[in-house]
Backbone as a chain_set.jsonl record, in Angstrom:
{"seq": "XXXXXXXXXXXXXXXXXXXXXXXXXXXXXXXXXXXXXXXXXXXXXXXXXXXXXXXXXXXXXXXXXXX", "coords": {"N": [[-6.858, 5.808, -7.826], [-6.359, 6.973, -5.437], [-8.27, 5.962, -3.777], [-7.434, 3.308, -3.533], [-5.056, 3.752, -2.214], [-6.058, 4.768, 0.185], [-7.274, 2.494, 1.148], [-5.056, 0.887, 1.589], [-3.874, 2.314, 3.679], [-5.928, 2.016, 5.578], [-5.987, -0.832, 6.052], [-3.369, -1.156, 6.894], [-3.227, 0.379, 9.248], [-5.167, -0.927, 10.701], [-3.863, -3.224, 11.353], [-1.914, -2.261, 12.953], [0.524, -1.42, 11.927], [3.244, 0.591, 11.021], [3.815, 3.133, 8.533], [6.48, 3.19, 7.747], [7.335, 0.65, 8.579], [5.822, -1.045, 6.911], [6.762, -0.21, 4.434], [9.429, -1.038, 4.615], [9.061, -3.819, 4.706], [8.183, -4.355, 2.126], [10.265, -3.544, 0.662], [10.742, -0.808, -0.155], [11.175, 2.787, -0.081], [10.156, 4.794, 2.749], [9.126, 7.267, 1.909], [8.283, 6.771, -0.695], [6.295, 4.905, -0.169], [4.531, 6.575, 1.15], [3.731, 8.223, -0.969], [2.404, 6.339, -2.554], [0.283, 5.665, -0.85], [-1.038, 8.103, -0.747], [-1.865, 8.292, -3.295], [-0.422, 9.721, -5.03], [1.569, 8.807, -6.584], [0.849, 7.388, -8.892], [1.437, 6.719, -11.622], [4.012, 4.709, -12.743], [4.106, 3.005, -10.58], [4.584, -0.273, -10.192], [2.389, -2.985, -10.962], [2.974, -5.278, -9.59], [3.965, -4.293, -7.219], [1.722, -3.43, -5.811], [0.62, -5.914, -5.403], [2.539, -7.063, -3.694], [2.271, -5.386, -1.466], [-0.388, -5.884, -0.733], [-0.149, -8.594, -0.071], [1.591, -8.475, 2.139], [-0.061, -7.162, 3.901], [-1.925, -9.036, 4.319], [-4.198, -9.263, 2.789], [-6.275, -9.41, -0.174], [-5.623, -8.358, -3.553], [-7.961, -7.609, -4.669], [-9.389, -6.795, -2.407], [-8.149, -4.355, -1.931], [-8.882, -2.956, -4.16], [-11.646, -2.749, -4.145], [-14.359, -0.541, -3.638]], "CA": [[-5.754, 5.273, -7.061], [-6.428, 7.495, -4.072], [-9.099, 5.021, -3.013], [-6.595, 2.17, -3.206], [-4.136, 4.229, -1.181], [-6.814, 4.851, 1.439], [-7.471, 1.113, 1.613], [-3.765, 0.452, 2.128], [-3.771, 2.962, 4.992], [-6.913, 1.384, 6.459], [-5.53, -2.161, 6.458], [-2.096, -1.015, 7.608], [-3.537, 0.844, 10.598], [-5.936, -1.99, 11.347], [-2.888, -4.192, 11.853], [-0.956, -1.592, 13.826], [1.806, -1.345, 11.232], [3.549, 1.952, 10.577], [4.137, 3.3, 7.122], [7.885, 2.796, 7.596], [7.437, -0.804, 8.709], [5.289, -1.653, 5.699], [7.71, 0.107, 3.362], [10.583, -1.922, 4.778], [8.661, -5.186, 4.369], [8.043, -4.509, 0.665], [11.544, -3.082, 0.101], [10.7, 0.518, -0.765], [11.415, 3.842, 0.903], [8.946, 5.317, 3.386], [8.562, 8.368, 1.118], [7.578, 6.162, -1.826], [5.074, 4.338, 0.404], [3.651, 7.713, 1.389], [3.173, 8.618, -2.265], [1.445, 5.305, -2.953], [-0.897, 5.805, 0.011], [-1.737, 9.34, -1.106], [-2.281, 8.213, -4.687], [0.357, 10.722, -5.745], [2.581, 8.155, -7.417], [0.096, 6.386, -9.643], [2.236, 6.266, -12.757], [5.308, 4.206, -12.345], [3.998, 1.985, -9.538], [4.303, -1.548, -10.849], [1.286, -3.795, -10.463], [3.535, -6.242, -8.636], [4.143, -3.628, -5.928], [0.43, -3.515, -5.132], [0.485, -7.315, -4.974], [3.41, -7.242, -2.522], [1.671, -4.668, -0.347], [-1.573, -6.652, -0.326], [0.32, -9.828, 0.584], [2.122, -8.104, 3.461], [-1.188, -6.769, 4.749], [-2.786, -10.198, 4.506], [-5.446, -9.055, 2.053], [-6.138, -9.643, -1.602], [-5.624, -7.157, -4.38], [-9.376, -7.275, -4.816], [-9.756, -6.031, -1.212], [-7.633, -2.992, -2.096], [-9.56, -2.316, -5.291], [-13.067, -2.548, -3.865], [-14.721, 0.763, -3.073]], "C": [[-5.728, 5.825, -5.631], [-7.246, 6.571, -3.192], [-8.265, 3.806, -2.604], [-5.598, 2.554, -2.112], [-4.814, 4.309, 0.173], [-7.057, 3.466, 2.015], [-6.178, 0.564, 2.209], [-3.583, 1.031, 3.521], [-4.703, 2.281, 5.995], [-6.402, 0.031, 6.967], [-4.219, -2.099, 7.236], [-2.361, -0.606, 9.056], [-4.318, -0.192, 11.387], [-5.003, -3.017, 11.986], [-1.834, -3.568, 12.764], [0.443, -1.504, 13.244], [2.037, 0.096, 10.802], [3.86, 1.953, 9.086], [5.578, 2.838, 6.856], [8.061, 1.287, 7.673], [6.944, -1.5, 7.449], [6.236, -1.415, 4.528], [8.917, -0.818, 3.419], [10.249, -3.352, 4.351], [8.552, -5.415, 2.863], [9.23, -3.904, -0.086], [11.442, -1.794, -0.719], [10.951, 1.551, 0.322], [10.091, 4.297, 1.526], [8.307, 6.458, 2.575], [7.799, 7.842, -0.096], [6.265, 5.538, -1.349], [4.062, 5.444, 0.661], [2.977, 8.164, 0.097], [2.133, 7.614, -2.747], [0.15, 5.467, -2.151], [-1.707, 7.059, -0.319], [-2.262, 9.31, -2.535], [-1.515, 9.186, -5.557], [1.351, 10.107, -6.721], [1.949, 7.06, -8.254], [0.908, 5.839, -10.809], [3.589, 5.819, -12.248], [5.269, 3.204, -11.209], [3.657, 0.675, -10.233], [3.155, -2.293, -10.163], [1.777, -4.763, -9.391], [3.75, -5.618, -7.256], [2.837, -3.661, -5.133], [0.179, -4.943, -4.637], [1.316, -7.579, -3.723], [2.801, -6.59, -1.289], [0.457, -5.437, 0.178], [-1.155, -7.906, 0.438], [0.826, -9.527, 1.992], [1.014, -7.717, 4.434], [-2.155, -7.922, 4.998], [-4.149, -10.05, 3.857], [-5.204, -9.381, 0.584], [-6.08, -8.309, -2.345], [-7.049, -6.671, -4.58], [-9.867, -6.454, -3.613], [-9.312, -4.57, -1.329], [-8.377, -2.235, -3.186], [-11.022, -1.998, -5.016], [-13.3, -1.204, -3.192], [-15.481, 0.597, -1.835]], "O": [[-5.148, 5.217, -4.732], [-6.957, 6.412, -2.005], [-8.37, 3.326, -1.475], [-5.335, 1.772, -1.198], [-4.22, 3.961, 1.193], [-7.048, 3.285, 3.233], [-6.205, -0.141, 3.217], [-3.183, 0.32, 4.443], [-4.309, 2.004, 7.127], [-6.389, -0.217, 8.173], [-3.991, -2.906, 8.138], [-1.786, -1.179, 9.981], [-4.149, -0.317, 12.6], [-5.316, -3.6, 13.024], [-0.964, -4.267, 13.284], [1.431, -1.513, 13.978], [1.132, 0.747, 10.28], [4.127, 0.916, 8.478], [5.849, 2.174, 5.855], [8.845, 0.71, 6.92], [7.576, -2.442, 6.971], [6.48, -2.317, 3.726], [9.372, -1.322, 2.392], [11.062, -4.018, 3.709], [8.795, -6.519, 2.377], [9.203, -3.771, -1.31], [11.979, -1.698, -1.823], [10.94, 1.226, 1.509], [9.036, 4.194, 0.9], [7.084, 6.595, 2.559], [6.778, 8.412, -0.48], [5.246, 5.627, -2.034], [2.869, 5.268, 0.417], [1.78, 8.453, 0.085], [1.097, 8.001, -3.288], [-0.945, 5.413, -2.711], [-2.93, 7.063, -0.18], [-3.015, 10.194, -2.943], [-1.908, 9.451, -6.693], [1.905, 10.796, -7.577], [2.456, 5.939, -8.315], [1.045, 4.625, -10.958], [4.216, 6.483, -11.422], [6.295, 2.603, -10.892], [2.573, 0.527, -10.797], [2.988, -2.23, -8.945], [1.081, -5.03, -8.412], [3.722, -6.318, -6.244], [2.847, -3.894, -3.924], [-0.407, -5.144, -3.573], [0.852, -8.243, -2.797], [2.811, -7.167, -0.202], [0.3, -5.615, 1.386], [-1.739, -8.236, 1.47], [0.514, -10.258, 2.933], [1.138, -7.919, 5.642], [-3.09, -7.8, 5.791], [-5.133, -10.633, 4.311], [-4.068, -9.599, 0.161], [-6.451, -7.267, -1.805], [-7.305, -5.469, -4.651], [-10.663, -5.53, -3.775], [-10.014, -3.663, -0.882], [-8.485, -1.01, -3.136], [-11.573, -1.066, -5.601], [-12.553, -0.788, -2.308], [-15.874, 1.585, -1.215]]}, "num_chains": 1, "name": "protein.A"}
């Protein structure tokens, strides 16, 4: 999950979006987004949240999963 978090960071920065902005767009707190990006909050993150994040970043879930 750390790899997926790194991909989220990569695509977020590529688009010039801050962590807080992305968190707001997917309706979560910035601290929760930070945990997702660090891979620290693996358990308890619904699959649908990763889908929402991917959609907001304009990528597919597959893009986030690929190494």
